[in-house]
C-alpha positions in Angstrom: -41.7 -6.5 25.3 -39.6 -7.4 28.3 -36.2 -8.5 28.7 -35.7 -11.9 28.9 -38.7 -12.7 27.3 -38.9 -15.9 25.2 -41.3 -15.4 22.3 -43.9 -11.9 20.9 -46.1 -11.5 18.6 -45.9 -9.1 15.7 -48.6 -7.7 13.6 -47.9 -6.8 10.3 -49.3 -4.2 8.0 -52.4 -6.3 7.1 -53.3 -7.2 10.2 -52.0 -10.8 10.4 -50.0 -12.2 13.6 -46.9 -14.2 13.8 -44.9 -15.6 16.4 -41.2 -15.1 17.0 -38.6 -16.1 19.0 -36.4 -13.5 20.6 -32.8 -14.3 20.5 -31.6 -11.8 22.5 -32.3 -8.1 23.8 -29.8 -5.9 25.2 -29.8 -1.9 25.7 -27.8 1.0 24.1 -26.4 3.6 26.2 -25.3 5.2 22.9 -28.5 5.7 21.1 -30.5 5.1 24.9 -32.8 2.5 23.7 -33.7 -1.6 23.8 -32.9 -3.7 20.9 -34.6 -7.1 20.1 -33.3 -9.4 17.5 -35.8 -12.1 16.4 -36.2 -14.5 14.0 -40.0 -16.6 13.1 -41.0 -18.9 15.4 -40.2 -22.8 13.3 -38.1 -21.0 11.0 -35.5 -23.3 9.0 -31.9 -22.7 7.8 -31.3 -21.5 4.2 -29.2 -23.8 2.0 -26.3 -21.6 3.6 -27.6 -22.7 6.9 -28.7 -19.1 7.9 -32.0 -18.1 9.3 -33.3 -14.4 8.2 -32.9 -12.6 11.9 -35.2 -9.2 12.6 -34.1 -6.5 14.5 -36.5 -3.7 16.1 -35.8 -1.1 18.9 -38.8 -1.1 21.7 -40.1 0.6 24.3 -41.7 -1.1 27.5 -44.8 0.1 27.3 -47.4 -1.7 29.4 -50.5 0.6 29.1 -50.6 0.8 25.3 -53.2 -0.8 23.2 -50.5 -0.8 19.9 -48.5 -3.5 22.5 -46.6 -6.6 21.5 -45.5 -8.4 24.5 -46.1 -5.6 26.8 -44.1 -2.8 24.9 -44.0 -0.8 21.2 -41.5 -2.0 18.6 -39.9 0.6 16.1 -37.8 0.4 13.3 -34.5 1.2 13.2 -33.7 4.7 12.3 -30.1 4.7 11.6 -27.5 3.2 9.6 -25.0 3.7 12.8 -27.6 1.5 14.9 -27.7 -1.2 12.5 -23.8 -1.0 12.4 -24.0 -1.5 16.7 -26.9 -4.3 15.9 -24.3 -6.3 13.6 -21.8 -5.9 15.8 -23.7 -7.5 18.8 -25.0 -9.9 16.6 -21.9 -11.4 15.3 -20.4 -11.1 19.0 -23.6 -13.4 20.2 -23.3 -15.8 17.3 -19.2 -15.8 18.4 -20.2 -16.8 21.9 -22.6 -19.6 21.1 -20.3 -20.9 18.6 -17.6 -20.9 21.7 -20.0 -22.4 24.2 -21.0 -25.1 21.3 -17.7 -26.4 20.9 -17.2 -26.6 24.7 
């Protein structure tokens, strides 16, 4: 996983690969981690106009066999991390909405 990468392949617990589009990545000094928010490539909005967005922390690790795009995705571990991710997502979506109105 590299900052600025547009797509990642995620392998689920059954060994199935799925291609995801990267919404954005960011680093958190508070948690000392990098995070990626992503959604299934080609996903369509539900009845409420929303798409399910996934979030993971990641470490860049180009030497590992367990890589996804040159890094390793890890689950988000704490409620504090989820709160911070939700705040970052809301800020990102607000900025996107403002840009669309211009």
